[in-house]
C-alpha positions, 0 to 999 in steps of 0.5 A: 218619145214624142208624147214625151217630149210634148208633155214635157215642152206643155208643162215647161208651156204651162210654167212660163204662163204661171210666172208671167201671170204672176208679174202681171199681177204682181205689178197691177197690184202695185200700180194701183196702190202707189201708181204706174211711176212709183213703181220699178220693175226691182218692186215688181221682181219681189213682189212676184217672187223672181228676179228682175232679170226674168221680169225683164226676159218676159217684159223689156219694158215696163209698160207691157206689163200693163197691155200684157193685162188687156190689150185692146190694139192687139185685138183689133189687130186680130179681128181685122185679120180674121175679118179679112180672111173669110173675105168681109168687105174693109168696111164690113171688117172694120164695123166687125172688128170693132165689135169684137173688141168691144167684146173683149173689152168687155171681157177684160173690164177690170184690166181695162178701167184699172189702165184708164186710171193709171193713165191720169197719173203718169206722163211716161204711160200717156206718151205710150198710149199715144202712140198706140193710138196711132197704131190703132188708126193705122191698122183701120187704115190698112184693113180700109185700104183692102186685104192685101195693104193689111196683110203687107203692113204697108207702113203709109196707107192712101192718105184717104184711107189714114182720113177715114181710119182716124174719123172711125177711131174719132168716133168710138174713142170718146164712147170707149173712153167714157166707159173706161172711167166708169160708166154703166152701159154696155160697150158692145151694145154702145158699138153697136150703136154706132156702127150705122152711123160709121157706116154711113160716114165710111160710104160717104167718106171714101166717095169724098176722099178719093177726089182728094188733090194728093194721093198720099 
């Protein structure tokens, strides 16, 4: 009986994954042809062969469909968690997560570059992306504060860690954006090339920022 139930659950999970992917594929085709803002969820549902209610069941917001194609922020969060769980020191965990996220981006190059193209034509998508980038810095700050802070998802990391995270993301974001825009270099190699500078920045910043007159 248990084997039969497990098999049934497996079939259902596969069916759900298939529907979800069909929605993503249909939406990305429409976004690419007509622009993000011009495409309604009704159009996406029709193109995917499902109801609008089904689209919303899988994706409560339209922008989540875009991020389902490639979500480097979630990949970075997962990589940080893995690095901290295996006992990497905070600075090393951040560097390892940056490298792992670069690999993820390379594996999803088409979706990442399609997303970059959509950003230019959609103010609403740019607003959503701004919030995601803030989350990226927050996750980095939590990791720099240590494994306990990261696991607790503290809402307001110490100021020096937020400043350090802003510096790290500020060094890597232009490299990623240039690559997303179509640059031919390997993103993994580019991030690896900045690792020494990032490591030096973190070591120096840690010593400087802990002397700040305010702690938060």
